[in-house]
C-alpha positions in Angstrom: -80.0 12.0 16.2 -78.5 13.0 13.4 -74.0 13.7 12.8 -72.9 16.4 15.1 -70.0 17.0 13.2 -67.6 15.5 15.7 -64.1 14.7 15.8 -63.2 11.1 14.6 -63.9 8.2 17.5 -66.2 10.6 19.4 -69.7 8.7 19.4 -72.7 11.0 18.9 -74.6 8.8 21.8 -71.4 9.1 24.1 -71.4 13.0 23.6 -75.3 13.1 24.3 -75.4 11.2 26.9 -72.7 13.7 29.0 -74.8 16.5 27.9 -77.7 15.2 29.9 -76.2 15.0 33.1 -77.9 17.0 35.5 -76.2 16.3 38.8 -78.3 14.7 41.3 -81.4 12.0 40.6 -83.6 10.0 42.9 -82.5 6.7 41.3 -81.1 4.3 43.7 -78.2 3.7 41.3 -76.9 7.0 41.6 -73.1 6.4 42.3 -73.1 3.8 39.6 -74.5 5.9 37.1 -72.3 9.0 38.2 -69.2 6.3 37.8 -70.6 5.4 34.1 -70.7 9.1 33.3 -67.4 10.2 34.5 -66.1 7.2 32.4 -67.8 8.4 29.8 -66.7 11.6 30.1 -63.2 10.3 30.4 -63.4 8.5 27.2 -64.1 11.7 25.3 -61.6 13.9 27.0 -59.3 11.3 25.7 -60.4 11.6 22.4 -60.4 15.3 21.6 -57.4 15.6 24.0 -53.3 15.0 23.3 -52.0 12.8 25.5 -49.9 15.6 27.0 -53.2 18.3 27.2 -54.8 15.3 29.2 -51.9 15.3 31.5 -52.1 18.6 32.1 -55.8 18.7 33.0 -55.5 16.0 35.2 -52.8 18.1 37.3 -54.7 21.1 37.1 -57.9 19.0 38.6 -55.4 18.0 41.7 -55.2 21.5 42.7 -58.3 23.7 41.2 -60.9 21.1 40.7 -64.0 23.5 40.1 -62.0 25.1 37.4 -61.0 22.2 35.7 -64.4 20.5 35.9 -65.9 23.6 34.2 -63.0 23.4 31.5 -63.8 19.7 30.7 -67.7 20.4 30.0 -66.7 23.8 27.8 -64.4 20.7 25.9 -67.3 18.6 25.4 -69.7 21.0 24.4 -67.3 22.2 22.1 -66.5 18.6 20.5 -70.2 18.4 20.3 -70.8 21.8 18.1 -67.8 20.8 15.8 -65.9 23.3 16.9 -62.8 21.1 17.7 -61.6 19.5 14.1 -58.3 18.4 15.4 -57.1 16.8 19.2 -56.3 20.2 21.6 -52.5 20.3 22.1 -51.4 20.8 25.1 -50.5 24.1 24.0 -54.0 25.5 22.8 -55.2 23.7 26.5 -52.8 26.2 28.6 -54.1 28.9 26.5 -57.6 28.5 27.3 -56.8 27.8 30.8 -55.1 31.4 30.9 -58.1 33.0 29.3 -60.2 31.3 32.0 -58.0 32.8 34.6 -58.1 36.4 33.3 -61.7 36.6 33.0 -62.0 35.4 37.1 -59.3 38.0 37.7 -61.6 40.6 36.0 -64.6 39.5 37.9 -62.9 39.5 41.2 -61.5 42.8 40.9 -62.4 45.3 43.6 -62.3 49.2 43.2 -62.4 51.6 45.7 -63.8 54.7 45.5 -62.3 56.9 48.1 -64.1 60.2 49.0 -62.4 63.7 49.7 -63.7 65.7 52.2 -62.8 69.1 53.2 -60.3 68.5 56.5 -58.3 65.4 54.7 -55.5 64.0 56.3 -53.7 64.6 53.1 -53.3 68.1 53.2 -51.6 67.7 56.5 -48.9 66.0 54.2 -48.1 69.1 52.6 -46.5 71.1 55.6 -44.4 68.4 56.6 -41.4 69.6 54.2 -41.4 73.0 55.7 -39.8 71.2 58.5 -37.3 69.8 57.1 
């Protein structure tokens, strides 16, 4: 495996092991493997995030586990691709969280298409002005 331009301290073997996570396996040592993968993921995050950013991510994970885990995987993938040249600061992490939140809001937006009919109730509101 060739060097992938990872930040200093991140090894290609550790990052490659994380990329191969597929979830469930038929191995009876599944729990031990998951703990090992979690430890490797935590080690990589510790290397690519500043202590403040790591703490912030931990707090977000308590409240929004799925969102934090998705961001963790995105950060690890970015590090493997060489897109992260130095440690990610708390401000950058907050920006990434806000961007992900904006994308979620766009996806969940509901638009109502109100169709008008000939005898709409809004027409009766115009006659209320004559009564006053």
